[in-house]
C-alpha positions as CSV (number, residue, x, y, z in Angstrom):
1,M,0.4,-20.4,26.4
2,I,3.2,-18.7,28.2
3,N,2.2,-15.4,29.8
4,R,3.6,-12.5,27.8
5,R,4.0,-8.7,28.5
6,A,3.7,-6.3,25.6
7,V,4.2,-2.6,25.0
8,L,2.0,-1.0,22.3
9,V,3.6,1.9,20.3
10,G,1.4,4.0,18.1
11,C,-2.0,4.7,19.7
12,G,-3.9,5.9,16.7
13,G,-7.0,4.5,15.1
14,I,-5.4,1.2,13.8
15,S,-4.4,0.2,17.3
16,G,-8.0,-0.2,18.3
17,G,-8.4,-3.3,16.3
18,W,-5.3,-4.8,17.9
19,L,-6.4,-3.9,21.4
20,K,-9.9,-5.3,21.0
21,A,-8.3,-8.6,20.0
22,V,-5.8,-8.8,23.0
23,P,-8.4,-10.1,25.6
24,R,-9.0,-13.1,23.3
25,V,-5.4,-14.1,23.4
26,P,-4.6,-16.2,26.5
27,G,-1.7,-15.0,28.7
28,L,-1.2,-11.6,26.9
29,S,-1.2,-8.3,28.8
30,V,-0.4,-4.9,27.4
31,V,1.7,-3.1,30.1
32,G,2.7,0.0,28.3
33,F,1.2,2.5,25.8
34,V,3.5,4.9,23.8
35,D,2.6,7.6,21.3
36,L,4.1,10.9,20.3
37,D,0.7,12.4,21.4
38,A,0.6,11.7,25.1
39,A,-3.1,12.2,25.2
40,K,-3.6,9.3,22.7
41,A,-1.5,7.0,24.8
42,K,-3.3,7.9,27.9
43,A,-6.7,7.3,26.3
44,R,-5.7,3.9,25.1
45,A,-4.2,3.0,28.5
46,E,-7.4,4.0,30.3
47,A,-9.6,2.0,27.9
48,F,-7.4,-1.1,27.7
49,G,-4.5,-1.1,30.1
50,G,-5.7,-0.2,33.6
51,R,-4.1,2.0,36.1
52,E,-0.8,0.2,36.3
53,A,0.1,0.5,32.6
54,F,2.9,2.7,31.6
55,V,2.0,5.8,29.5
56,G,4.5,7.9,27.7
57,T,6.0,9.3,24.5
58,R,9.3,7.4,24.4
59,L,9.5,3.7,23.5
60,E,13.0,3.4,25.2
61,E,11.5,4.5,28.5
62,A,8.5,2.2,28.2
63,I,10.8,-0.8,27.6
64,E,13.1,0.1,30.5
65,K,10.3,0.5,33.0
66,T,8.0,-2.4,31.9
67,R,10.5,-5.0,30.6
68,P,8.2,-6.4,27.9
69,D,8.7,-9.6,25.9
70,V,7.2,-8.0,22.8
71,V,6.6,-4.6,21.2
72,L,3.4,-4.3,19.2
73,D,4.1,-1.7,16.5
74,C,1.0,0.3,15.3
75,T,2.9,3.3,14.1
76,V,2.9,4.9,10.6
77,P,5.1,3.1,8.0
78,E,8.1,5.5,8.2
79,A,8.4,4.8,11.9
80,R,8.7,1.0,11.5
81,W,12.5,0.8,11.2
82,P,13.2,3.1,14.2
83,V,10.7,1.2,16.3
84,A,12.2,-2.1,15.3
85,E,15.7,-0.9,15.9
86,I,14.9,0.2,19.5
87,A,12.8,-2.9,20.3
88,L,15.1,-5.6,18.8
89,S,18.3,-4.0,20.3
90,A,16.5,-4.2,23.7
91,G,15.9,-7.9,23.3
92,C,12.2,-7.6,22.5
93,H,10.3,-9.5,19.8
94,V,8.2,-7.3,17.4
95,F,4.8,-7.8,15.9
96,S,4.1,-5.0,13.5
97,E,1.2,-3.5,11.5
98,K,1.6,-3.7,7.7
99,P,3.5,-2.8,5.7
100,L,6.8,-4.2,7.0
101,A,8.5,-0.8,6.2
102,D,8.2,2.3,4.1
103,S,11.1,1.2,1.8
104,M,12.9,-1.9,0.8
105,E,16.1,-0.6,2.3
106,N,14.4,-0.2,5.7
107,A,12.7,-3.6,5.3
108,R,16.1,-5.2,4.8
109,R,17.5,-3.3,7.8
110,I,14.7,-4.8,10.0
111,C,15.4,-8.3,8.7
112,A,19.1,-7.9,9.4
113,A,18.4,-6.5,12.9
114,A,16.1,-9.3,13.8
115,R,18.7,-11.9,12.7
116,A,21.5,-10.1,14.7
117,A,19.3,-9.9,17.8
118,G,18.0,-13.5,17.6
119,R,14.5,-12.2,17.9
120,T,11.3,-12.6,15.9
121,H,9.9,-9.7,13.9
122,A,6.6,-10.5,12.1
123,V,3.9,-8.5,10.3
124,M,0.1,-8.4,10.9
125,Q,-1.5,-9.8,7.7
126,N,-4.8,-10.4,9.4
127,R,-6.6,-11.4,6.1
128,R,-4.7,-14.7,6.2
129,C,-6.6,-15.6,9.3
130,L,-10.1,-15.3,7.9
131,V,-12.1,-18.6,7.6
132,P,-13.5,-17.9,4.1
133,I,-10.0,-17.4,2.7
134,A,-9.0,-20.7,4.2
135,R,-11.9,-22.4,2.4
136,F,-11.1,-20.6,-0.9
137,R,-7.5,-21.7,-0.6
138,R,-8.5,-25.3,0.0
139,W,-10.4,-25.2,-3.3
140,I,-7.3,-23.9,-5.0
141,E,-5.1,-26.6,-3.4
142,S,-7.4,-29.4,-4.1
143,D,-7.6,-31.3,-7.5
144,A,-11.1,-30.1,-8.1
145,L,-10.1,-27.1,-10.4
146,G,-7.1,-28.8,-11.8
147,R,-3.8,-26.9,-12.1
148,L,-4.2,-23.2,-11.3
149,A,-3.7,-20.9,-14.3
150,Q,-4.8,-17.5,-13.2
151,L,-5.9,-15.7,-10.0
152,D,-7.7,-12.3,-10.3
153,A,-8.6,-9.8,-7.6
154,D,-10.7,-6.7,-7.9
155,F,-10.7,-4.1,-5.1
156,I,-12.9,-1.0,-5.5
157,L,-13.7,1.2,-2.5
158,G,-14.5,4.9,-2.0
159,A,-12.4,5.4,1.2
160,H,-12.7,8.9,2.6
161,F,-10.0,8.7,5.3
162,G,-8.8,12.3,5.7
163,G,-5.4,12.7,7.3
164,F,-2.1,11.3,6.1
165,R,-3.5,8.9,3.5
166,D,-4.9,11.7,1.5
167,R,-1.4,13.1,1.0
168,M,0.4,9.8,0.6
169,R,2.2,8.7,-2.6
170,H,1.2,5.3,-3.9
171,V,-1.5,5.2,-1.3
172,L,-3.4,2.2,-2.8
173,L,-0.4,0.1,-3.5
174,L,1.6,0.8,-0.3
175,D,-1.2,1.1,2.3
176,M,-3.8,-1.3,1.0
177,A,-2.7,-3.5,-1.9
178,I,0.0,-5.0,0.3
179,H,-2.9,-6.9,1.9
180,H,-4.1,-8.2,-1.4
181,F,-0.6,-9.1,-2.7
182,D,0.1,-11.0,0.5
183,M,-3.2,-12.8,0.1
184,A,-2.3,-13.8,-3.4
185,R,1.0,-15.3,-2.2
186,F,-1.0,-17.1,0.5
187,L,-3.6,-18.4,-1.9
188,I,-1.2,-19.5,-4.7
189,G,1.5,-20.8,-2.4
190,A,4.2,-19.2,-4.6
191,D,6.2,-16.0,-4.8
192,A,6.1,-13.4,-7.5
193,K,8.9,-13.4,-10.2
194,W,7.9,-10.3,-12.2
195,A,5.5,-7.3,-12.0
196,W,3.8,-5.0,-14.5
197,C,1.8,-2.0,-13.3
198,R,0.0,1.2,-14.1
199,E,-1.0,3.8,-11.6
200,W,-3.3,6.9,-12.0
201,N,-5.5,9.3,-10.1
202,P,-9.1,9.0,-11.4
203,P,-11.3,12.1,-12.0
204,G,-13.0,13.2,-8.8
205,S,-10.3,11.7,-6.6
206,W,-9.8,13.4,-3.2
207,Y,-6.2,12.0,-3.0
208,D,-3.2,14.1,-3.9
209,H,-1.5,11.3,-5.8
210,D,-2.4,8.1,-7.7
211,A,-5.1,6.2,-5.9
212,A,-5.9,3.5,-8.6
213,A,-3.8,0.8,-10.2
214,L,-3.8,-2.1,-12.6
215,A,-1.1,-4.7,-12.1
216,A,-0.1,-8.2,-13.1
217,F,2.4,-10.6,-11.5
218,G,4.0,-13.7,-12.9
219,M,4.3,-16.2,-10.0
220,A,7.0,-18.8,-9.6
221,D,4.6,-21.7,-10.3
222,G,3.6,-20.2,-13.6
223,T,0.3,-18.7,-12.4
224,V,-0.5,-15.1,-13.4
225,F,-2.0,-12.9,-10.7
226,S,-3.9,-9.8,-11.9
227,Y,-5.1,-6.9,-9.7
228,R,-7.5,-4.0,-10.4
229,G,-7.8,-1.5,-7.5
230,S,-9.1,1.9,-6.7
231,W,-9.5,3.7,-3.4
232,C,-11.7,6.4,-4.8
233,G,-14.3,4.3,-6.6
234,E,-17.8,5.3,-5.6
235,G,-20.5,2.8,-6.2
236,L,-20.7,-1.1,-6.5
237,N,-17.9,-1.4,-3.9
238,T,-16.2,-4.7,-3.2
239,S,-15.4,-5.9,0.3
240,W,-12.1,-4.8,2.0
241,Q,-10.8,-8.3,1.2
242,A,-11.4,-7.7,-2.6
243,R,-13.3,-10.0,-4.9
244,W,-11.4,-13.0,-6.2
245,R,-11.6,-15.5,-9.0
246,A,-9.4,-18.6,-9.4
247,Q,-9.2,-20.2,-12.9
248,G,-8.0,-23.7,-13.2
249,E,-7.7,-26.3,-15.9
250,R,-11.1,-27.9,-15.2
251,G,-13.1,-25.1,-13.6
252,A,-13.2,-21.9,-11.7
253,A,-14.0,-20.6,-8.2
254,E,-15.0,-17.2,-6.9
255,W,-14.9,-15.6,-3.5
256,D,-16.7,-12.4,-2.9
257,G,-14.4,-11.4,0.0
258,E,-17.1,-12.1,2.6
259,D,-18.8,-15.4,3.1
260,G,-19.8,-16.0,-0.6
261,L,-18.1,-18.9,-2.4
262,R,-19.1,-20.5,-5.6
263,G,-17.5,-22.7,-8.2
264,E,-18.1,-24.7,-11.4
265,I,-16.2,-27.6,-12.9
266,V,-16.4,-29.4,-16.2
267,A,-18.9,-32.3,-16.0
268,K,-18.7,-33.3,-19.7
269,T,-16.8,-32.0,-22.7
270,R,-19.1,-31.9,-25.7
271,G,-19.6,-29.4,-28.5
272,F,-18.5,-25.8,-28.5
273,K,-19.0,-25.4,-24.7
274,S,-18.4,-27.9,-22.0
275,E,-21.2,-28.9,-19.7
276,L,-20.6,-27.5,-16.2
277,A,-21.6,-28.6,-12.8
278,P,-21.6,-26.6,-9.5
279,L,-18.8,-27.2,-7.1
280,A,-19.8,-27.6,-3.5
281,P,-17.9,-25.2,-1.1
282,P,-15.2,-27.1,0.8
283,D,-16.0,-28.0,4.4
284,D,-12.8,-30.0,5.0
285,F,-10.3,-27.3,5.9
286,D,-8.2,-26.2,8.8
287,A,-10.2,-23.3,10.2
288,W,-8.3,-20.9,12.4
289,R,-9.3,-20.9,16.1
290,K,-9.9,-17.1,15.9
291,D,-10.5,-14.8,12.9
292,G,-8.6,-11.7,11.9
293,H,-6.4,-9.8,14.4
294,A,-7.0,-12.2,17.3
295,G,-6.1,-15.2,15.2
296,M,-2.9,-13.7,13.9
297,I,-1.8,-12.4,17.3
298,E,-2.5,-15.8,19.0
299,R,-0.5,-17.6,16.2
300,F,2.4,-15.2,16.7
301,F,2.6,-15.8,20.4
302,R,2.1,-19.6,19.9
303,C,5.0,-19.6,17.5
304,L,7.2,-17.8,20.1
305,D,6.2,-20.4,22.7
306,E,7.0,-23.3,20.4
307,G,10.2,-21.9,19.0
308,R,8.8,-21.7,15.4
309,E,8.7,-18.9,12.9
310,P,5.4,-17.2,12.2
311,E,4.3,-17.4,8.6
312,T,4.6,-13.6,8.3
313,V,8.1,-13.4,9.8
314,C,9.9,-10.4,8.3
315,H,12.2,-12.3,5.9
316,E,9.1,-14.0,4.4
317,N,6.8,-11.0,4.4
318,I,9.4,-8.9,2.7
319,K,8.4,-10.8,-0.5
320,S,4.9,-9.4,-0.3
321,L,6.4,-5.9,0.2
322,A,8.7,-6.4,-2.8
323,M,5.6,-6.9,-4.9
324,V,4.4,-3.4,-3.9
325,F,7.7,-1.8,-4.8
326,A,8.1,-3.8,-8.0
327,A,4.7,-2.5,-9.0
328,I,5.7,1.1,-8.1
329,R,8.9,0.8,-10.2
330,S,7.0,-0.7,-13.1
331,A,4.5,2.1,-13.2
332,A,7.3,4.7,-12.9
333,E,9.6,3.2,-15.6
334,D,6.9,1.8,-17.9
335,R,8.4,-1.7,-18.1
336,R,8.1,-5.2,-16.6
337,V,10.2,-5.4,-13.4
338,S,11.9,-8.6,-12.1
339,L,11.3,-9.1,-8.4
340,D,15.1,-9.8,-8.0
341,E,15.7,-6.1,-8.9
342,I,13.7,-5.2,-5.8
343,L,14.7,-7.9,-3.3
344,V,18.5,-7.7,-3.9
345,A,20.1,-4.7,-2.2
346,G,21.6,-2.2,-4.7
347,A,19.7,-3.7,-7.7
């Protein structure tokens, strides 16, 4: 891989996962650390950058002094557009934490700026790089289950973050469900066409606003994706990846979000209920060279080297973000929402 220089902006907690992955990516060095809190930037530089790394509070200064190829954006969502504007106009590529932006308007601005600059802007959707999801996807893609009819995901976690998330509107949908909605697009291999959703704040919630949701999406291939989520559910929690079930014409498969996969297919149709047989987990799949953050970062830079678009390039990932805002609009207006209403400016 080509040697690349990067500046990291946003040195809060989420940046730790990125920086731990950097040493596993050949040829990548972080030469600058930027945060509005100079102490946070200094701490990250001391832990991951060495004495020569730039430390400061202004991204413009960091770019001018270090001349990076890429800006790694680990800021809060409302800072994504300003960071992208500065980085892209300076000729840098951008690899950003999710979500792509805090609004569809700003997401469209980022896409337009990347096109105008001739640079790549992509989003960290690290769940796509987990080996178990690759195996689960292979089951769905294979003929074993028959044509996919329905994909269901349950996410229940009692997450006591403190800080900005406790005050955030649509905290589950915007800050976490974006992962699960993107995973659904990845697993099904199709984009959403419509959305229906309800949001509420359960009894005992420590969040200021709605922290639970029930949603359904009609996908372009005819599959229906359903989602049940809560970020204040105490007890019997799922994994961070959620718990998944794929229902096909001839059988079903489940993934517990960790390493557990199981499936059953019809062995014989007889009487009221068909005879079922266990389905062996697939072992013929294209596993990623690295899991999670390291895998996605490596793939991003490999795409830059080879002149290809990453799979989570901004004008593709905006379709996952649109699912979030379609769900939010559906809940607010008590109706089914077309994704075209969200994706088309001014709709």
